[in-house]
C-alpha positions in Angstrom: -21.8 -0.1 26.6 -25.0 -1.9 25.7 -24.9 -4.1 22.6 -27.5 -3.8 19.8 -29.6 -6.8 18.9 -30.2 -6.9 15.1 -32.2 -9.3 12.9 -31.6 -9.6 9.2 -34.4 -11.2 7.2 -33.0 -12.8 4.0 -29.3 -11.9 4.1 -26.8 -10.0 6.2 -23.9 -10.1 8.7 -25.6 -10.3 12.1 -28.4 -12.7 13.0 -29.7 -13.9 9.7 -33.0 -15.7 9.2 -32.9 -17.5 5.9 -35.9 -19.2 4.4 -33.9 -21.7 2.4 -33.1 -24.9 4.2 -29.4 -24.9 3.1 -27.0 -22.9 0.9 -27.8 -25.2 -2.0 -31.6 -25.3 -1.7 -32.2 -23.4 -4.9 -30.7 -23.3 -8.4 -28.8 -20.0 -8.6 -29.2 -17.5 -11.4 -26.5 -16.3 -13.8 -23.3 -14.5 -13.0 -23.1 -11.0 -11.6 -20.9 -8.1 -12.5 -19.6 -6.0 -9.6 -18.8 -2.4 -9.8 -15.9 -0.5 -8.1 -17.8 2.0 -6.1 -20.5 -0.4 -4.9 -20.2 -4.2 -4.9 -16.4 -4.3 -5.0 -16.1 -1.5 -2.4 -18.3 -3.6 -0.1 -16.0 -6.7 -0.6 -12.9 -4.6 0.1 -14.3 -3.2 3.3 -15.2 -6.7 4.4 -11.7 -7.9 3.6 -13.0 -10.3 0.9 -11.6 -8.7 -2.2 -8.6 -10.9 -2.5 -10.9 -14.0 -2.3 -13.1 -12.4 -4.9 -10.1 -12.0 -7.3 -9.4 -15.7 -7.1 -12.8 -16.3 -8.9 -13.4 -13.1 -10.8 -13.7 -13.2 -14.6 -12.4 -10.0 -16.0 -13.0 -11.5 -19.5 -16.7 -11.3 -18.6 -16.5 -7.6 -19.3 -16.6 -8.4 -23.0 -19.6 -6.8 -24.5 -21.2 -7.4 -27.9 -24.4 -5.6 -29.0 -25.9 -7.0 -32.1 -29.3 -7.1 -33.8 -31.3 -10.3 -34.4 -29.5 -10.9 -37.7 -26.2 -11.1 -35.7 -24.9 -7.8 -37.1 -22.6 -6.4 -34.4 -22.6 -2.7 -33.6 -20.5 -2.7 -30.4 -17.8 -5.3 -29.9 -15.6 -4.8 -26.8 -13.0 -7.3 -25.6 -12.6 -8.6 -22.1 -9.6 -7.7 -20.0 -7.8 -8.6 -16.8 -7.4 -7.0 -13.4 -5.1 -4.3 -14.8 -7.1 -3.4 -17.9 -10.5 -3.8 -16.3 -13.3 -1.5 -17.3 -14.8 -1.8 -13.8 -17.3 -4.6 -14.2 -15.7 -8.0 -13.6 -18.0 -11.0 -13.3 -18.3 -13.7 -10.7 -20.7 -16.7 -10.5 -23.6 -16.0 -8.2 -23.0 -19.2 -6.3 -19.3 -18.4 -5.8 -20.1 -14.9 -4.5 -22.6 -16.4 -2.1 -20.1 -18.9 -0.8 -17.5 -16.2 -0.2 -20.0 -14.2 1.8 -21.3 -17.2 3.8 -17.8 -18.4 4.6 -17.0 -15.0 6.2 -19.9 -15.3 8.6 -19.8 -17.5 11.7 -22.1 -20.4 11.0 -24.1 -20.0 14.2 -25.3 -16.6 13.1 -27.3 -18.0 10.2 -30.5 -19.8 11.0 -31.5 -21.8 8.0 -35.1 -22.9 7.3 -36.7 -19.9 8.9 -39.4 -18.7 6.5 -40.9 -15.4 7.7 -44.6 -15.3 7.6 -45.1 -11.8 9.0 -43.9 -9.1 11.3 -46.1 -7.3 13.8 -46.1 -3.7 14.9 -43.9 -4.6 17.9 -41.3 -6.0 15.5 -42.0 -9.6 16.5 -41.0 -11.9 13.7 -43.5 -14.7 13.1 -41.9 -17.8 11.4 -43.5 -21.1 10.5 -42.7 -22.7 13.8 -41.5 -19.9 16.0 -41.6 -16.3 17.1 -38.6 -14.0 17.7 -38.7 -10.6 19.4 -36.6 -8.1 21.2 -34.5 -6.8 18.3 -33.4 -3.2 18.2 -33.4 -3.3 14.4 -35.0 -5.5 11.9 -33.5 -5.4 8.4 -35.7 -6.5 5.5 -33.3 -8.0 2.9 -35.6 -10.6 1.5 -36.1 -9.3 -2.0 -38.9 -7.9 -4.2 -41.8 -9.4 -2.2 -40.5 -8.4 1.2 -42.8 -9.1 4.1 -40.8 -6.5 6.2 -41.7 -3.8 3.6 -45.4 -4.6 4.2 -45.0 -3.2 7.8 -43.9 0.2 6.6 -45.7 0.6 3.2 -48.4 -0.9 1.1 -46.3 -0.2 -2.0 -45.8 -3.4 -4.1 -43.6 -4.0 -7.1 -45.3 -3.4 -10.5 -44.8 -5.4 -13.7 -42.1 -4.0 -15.9 -43.6 -5.2 -19.1 -41.1 -7.9 -19.9 -41.1 -11.6 -19.3 -38.6 -14.1 -20.3 -36.7 -17.4 -19.7 -33.4 -18.2 -18.1 -31.9 -21.2 -20.0 -28.9 -23.2 -19.1 -26.6 -24.7 -21.7 -24.1 -26.9 -19.8 -22.1 -27.9 -22.8 -22.4 -25.0 -25.2 -19.2 -25.8 -27.1 -20.8 -29.0 -28.4 -24.4 -28.0 -28.9 -24.0 -24.5 -30.3 -20.5 -24.5 -31.8 -20.6 -21.3 -33.8 -22.1 -19.1 -31.1 -20.3 -21.0 -28.3 -16.9 -20.5 -29.8 -17.7 -16.8 -30.5 -18.9 -16.2 -26.9 -16.1 -18.2 -25.4 -13.4 -16.1 -27.1 -15.1 -12.9 -26.0 -15.9 -13.7 -22.4 -13.5 -16.3 -21.0 -10.2 -15.5 -19.3 -8.4 -18.8 -19.7 -10.3 -20.9 -22.3 -12.7 -23.8 -22.1 -11.1 -25.5 -19.0 -11.7 -22.5 -16.8 -15.1 -21.7 -18.3 -16.4 -25.2 -18.9 -18.2 -24.1 -22.1 -21.4 -23.5 -20.2 -23.8 -20.6 -20.9 -26.6 -18.8 -19.1 -29.0 -17.5 -21.8 -31.8 -15.1 -21.1 -34.6 -14.4 -23.6 -37.0 -11.5 -22.8 -40.0 -10.2 -24.7 -42.8 -7.7 -24.0 -45.4 -10.2 -22.9 -48.5 -9.4 -20.9 -48.3 -9.9 -17.1 -51.0 -12.7 -17.2 -49.1 -14.8 -19.8 -48.1 -17.3 -17.1 -51.7 -17.8 -16.1 -53.1 -17.9 -19.6 -50.3 -19.5 -21.6 -51.5 -22.4 -23.8 -48.7 -24.6 -22.6 -46.9 -25.4 -19.3 -44.2 -22.7 -19.0 -41.9 -25.2 -17.3 -42.2 -27.7 -20.1 -38.9 -27.5 -21.9 -40.0 -28.6 -25.3 -43.2 -26.5 -25.3 -41.4 -23.4 -24.1 -38.6 -23.9 -26.7 -41.0 -24.4 -29.6 -43.0 -21.3 -28.6 -39.9 -19.2 -28.5 -38.5 -20.5 -31.7 -41.8 -19.6 -33.3 -41.8 -16.2 -31.8 -38.2 -15.5 -32.8 -38.4 -17.3 -36.1 -36.7 -14.5 -38.1 -33.6 -14.3 -35.8 -30.2 -15.6 -37.0 -29.9 -19.4 -36.8 -26.8 -19.2 -34.7 -28.6 -17.2 -32.0 -31.6 -19.5 -32.2 -29.2 -22.4 -31.4 -28.9 -21.0 -27.9 -32.6 -21.6 -27.4 -32.8 -24.8 -29.5 -30.4 -26.5 -27.1 -31.1 -24.8 -23.9 -32.2 -26.7 -20.8 -34.2 -26.2 -17.6 -36.2 -23.1 -18.7 -37.1 -20.9 -15.8 -39.8 -18.2 -16.4 -38.7 -14.8 -15.3 -41.2 -12.0 -15.3 -39.6 -8.7 -14.3 -40.9 -6.4 -11.6 -39.8 -3.1 -10.2 -40.6 -0.5 -7.6 -41.4 3.0 -8.8 -38.4 5.2 -9.5 -38.1 7.6 -6.5 -40.2 5.5 -4.2 -39.5 5.9 -0.5 -41.1 5.0 2.8 -41.9 6.9 6.0 -39.6 6.2 9.0 -40.6 3.2 11.0 -38.8 2.8 14.4 -36.5 -0.2 14.4 -37.1 -1.3 10.8 -35.3 -0.6 7.5 -34.8 -2.2 4.1 -31.9 -3.0 1.8 -31.4 -4.5 -1.6 -34.4 -5.5 -3.7 -36.7 -5.1 -0.7 -36.0 -1.3 -0.9 -35.5 -0.7 -4.7 -36.1 -3.7 -6.9 -35.3 -2.8 -10.5 -34.8 -4.5 -13.9 -31.4 -6.3 -14.1 -30.1 -5.1 -17.4 -27.6 -2.5 -16.1 -26.4 -4.7 -13.2 -27.3 -2.0 -10.7 -29.5 -3.9 -8.4 -27.0 -6.3 -6.8 -24.3 -3.6 -6.6 -26.7 -1.2 -5.0 -27.8 -3.9 -2.5 -24.2 -4.6 -1.5 -23.6 -0.8 -1.1 -26.7 -0.7 1.1 -25.2 -3.3 3.3 -21.9 -1.5 3.5 -23.4 1.8 4.5 -25.9 0.3 6.9 -23.1 -1.6 8.6 -21.2 1.6 9.1 -24.3 3.2 10.6 -24.8 0.3 13.0 -21.1 0.3 14.0 -21.2 4.0 14.6 -24.3 3.7 16.8 -22.9 0.7 18.7 -19.8 2.8 19.8 -22.0 5.2 21.6 -22.7 4.7 25.4 -26.4 5.2 24.4 -26.4 3.0 21.3 -30.2 2.4 21.4 -30.8 6.1 21.4 -28.3 6.9 18.6 -29.4 4.0 16.4 -32.6 5.6 15.1 -30.8 8.7 14.0 -28.1 6.7 12.2 -30.8 4.6 10.5 -32.7 7.7 9.4 -29.5 9.1 7.8 -28.8 5.7 6.1 -32.4 5.7 4.7 -32.0 9.2 3.3 -28.8 8.3 1.5 -30.4 5.1 0.2 -33.2 7.0 -1.4 -30.8 9.2 -3.3 -28.6 6.3 -4.5 -31.7 4.2 -5.5 -33.2 6.9 -7.5 -30.0 7.7 -9.3 -29.3 4.0 -10.1 -32.9 3.2 -11.3 -33.3 6.1 -13.6 -33.3 5.0 -17.3 -30.5 7.3 -18.2 -28.1 6.0 -15.6 
């Protein structure tokens, strides 16, 4: 039975080409919430759910929806594994480590930044070229170079830009909001949570704001002053989260059109944001990406069990792609 040779650009379980030089090369974003039918299902099939439970924060399911005056309209408590509403949180770094530790280290090639892919599926990196793969999986996010081989569709600006702020000691610098959030979102109190916060501030800015801003968007004081002025009529306790935030990271939001698909391209497919980048507010993107990986792995495994695996693989990938389109459109619709 011939074996399949598969390359994953950006993430994945087979031969992974990762542009980062190491697992800690970049500062990670905020925590993720995983859903039962998608992200958690993928962890269970990979036999990683028990490890996930060691780090999951079911208290992170707490949800408060309030207006800028801090008037609360929805106020849901957190829970535990037995009272979960199906969206436990986990730190992005921790989830990444769980996944990395499950993969033999020799299958991940760090420091391989993809420059392009040609029509023969040859992968051109900064200092090398790789070829001979039966399947190349583009898993390298919104600006995927693999997607360029199969479509000229690019993500479009979603109309929102914001900042990701980090407050490493929120209990001291924003006591009223810090205590409120801590009680709503932490399973075991300050020792487990550390009193730190990830704060996101988004507003309907023009796409060219980064290029035309009258200040350096990475300048903490300048960014803070601009936001405090823009949100001047918000409740002081909410403004404290910005007033004491650190390391602002600009985050313009982009998305692929709802319902976008691509024509079949032999030996190439996409997963995750490369296939269906969407705004993050419903937490659908990461879960959909993990579900993509789960279903794709099943398709590859099924093809690999055939005596003519190279022949069967295209049909399995075509079926996977059809299913991906349906799931992506359902998840990215505004009413989902």
